[in-house]
N, C-alpha and C positions, 0 to 999 in steps of 0.2 A: 642545581644548575643542570644536571644531565637528566632530569626527570622528563619522561615521555608525556606529552600532552594527551590526556584521555580523549579530548574532543576530536583528535585526529586519528583515532583508532579506526582501522578499516576492517570490516567483517570479511570472512573468507567464504561465507555461505549465507543464504537466507534461511534463518531458523529461529525458533523460540529462544535458543541459547543466547543469541545476540540481542534480541528484544529484552530479555530478562537482564542481561548484562547492563544495558543502558538504563533500564528502570531502576535497578539497584544502585548504579553509579550516581544517578540523579538524586535518589532518595538519601544516599549517604553524603551528598554534597561534594562528590568528586568531579562532577561536571558542572561547568559554569553555564547557567541557562536563566531565562527570565522567570519571573514569578508565576506566569501562566503555565509554563511547562512543569514547574515544581508542583503547582496546585493540581494539575492533571495527574501527575504521577502519584501524588499523595492520595488523591481520590481513588485511583485504581487500587493502591495498596490497602487503603482503609476499607473499601467496598469488598475486597476479597475476604476480609475478616468478618464482615457483617452482611452476609448474604440473605436478603429478604425477597425482594421482587426480581432480582437478577442473579445470574451466576456467570462465572467466567469459565469458558471452555477453551483451554489452551490448545487442544487438538485442532479446533477450527482456526484459531489464530495461526498456528503452525502451517496448516494447509494453505492458507492464503499466502503466507510468506514463501512456501515451497513452490507455489504456482509461478512465481516470478523467475524461477530457474529456467523456464523455457524461453525467456526473453533475452534478446541480444541487442547490444548497442548498435546503432546504424550510422553514427556520424562521429567525427572527431577522433581523438587518439584512442578511444575505447572501442571503435567500430569493430564488430565481429565478436567481441568478448561478451560473456554472460553478464547480465545485469545483477549485481550484488548490491542490495540496498545498504545505505549507511545505517549504523545502529539506531540512530534517532528515527529514521524512516521505518525500520523494522518494528521499533517499539510502538509507534503510532498505529501502524497497520495491525499489529498484533492486538492492541487494546481495542481498536475500533471494531474489528471483526470477531474478537473473542468473547465479548460480553453479550449475553443473551437474556431474553425475558423468560422467566421460569414457566409461565403459563403458556406462552405461544411458541417459544423457541426462536422467535425472530430476534434480529440484532437489537441491542439496546440503543445504539447510536445510529440515528438516521441522517444526521447532519454533523459535519465537522468544519470548523473554521481553522485553517492552517495557514499561517503567514510565515514565509521563508524568504530570505534574501535571494537575489539573482545568483545564477550559476550554482545552485545546490541540488540539481537533479529533479526539480518539481515536475517538469513536463513528462519525463520518462516514467516517473513514479505514478503520476496521475493517469497516464495511459495504461499502465499495468493494472491499477485498481479498476479502471473502467473495463478493461478486457476481462478481468476476473469476474466482475459483476455481470458482464454480458454473457459469458459462456459457462462459468463454473459455480455460480451462486445458487443454482437450483431453482431459479425463477423462470417460469414460462412467460413468454412475450415481454422480457425485460427491455426496458428502454433506458439507455445510458446517454446522457447529454453532456456535451462539452460547451460551457457557456462562458462568455466574457463580455466586456463592454463593447468590443468590436469583433466583427465576424472573423477578421484575419487573425486576431488573437486566439479565438476559440478554435480556429482551424489548426493551430499549432499542435494541440493535443490530439486532435483527430488524425492529422497527418502522421504523427508519431505512432499512433495506434495502428494505422495502416502498415507502416514500415515494420513494426514489431511482428505483425501477423505474417507479412510477406517473407520475413526471414526465418520463420519457425515452421519446419516441416510438420510438427505436431499440430500447431494452431491452424495451419492452412487446411487440414483435413476437415475441420468443423466450422471455421469462420471464413466467410467470403468478403472480400473488399471490393467496393464499387466506387465510382467517382465521388458520390456524396453520401455513402453509407457503408457501414460495416454490419454484416448480418450473420446470424446463426439460424439457418433455415429450419433445423430440427425443432427449435423451441420458439420460432417466430420472434426472436430477439433482435434488436438493432440498436 
């Protein structure tokens, strides 16, 4: 009766510790989730034991998670507070960016389909991933696109990204925001 629900655990930082916590909790059946999440977690665990074409680089996954530390909420009750991803967000991010091709060193996953209910932090999270890929991914002339079925919908992530940059003294040094673009001039990325 007094058991704390694992699904409601709130991370206190963005780190591999929380990503691994979530991965292990799903693997052990301690978190209720759909079969697709279970399968993705099982593939991750199985593939770490059977490294052929790819390898898992936890340091890269951790670096992406840590990059979110510069981001602050800009609206609602969390406005002004650091953005700490939920454990499930950290696990997905950690897995997507941590897996690499042995020959090329490029990311294994180039596309991800993630379906999440309303009011679960998708916009801010997507903005953070886009900003990471724009500025810290090491790609010259990177092009990050926010797409949706309607322009107004796609603009939600774009506007959130602009607000994140404007609130971060660190990001403002490297990233410029304009009416219709966000640019890193040093790498010709937008």
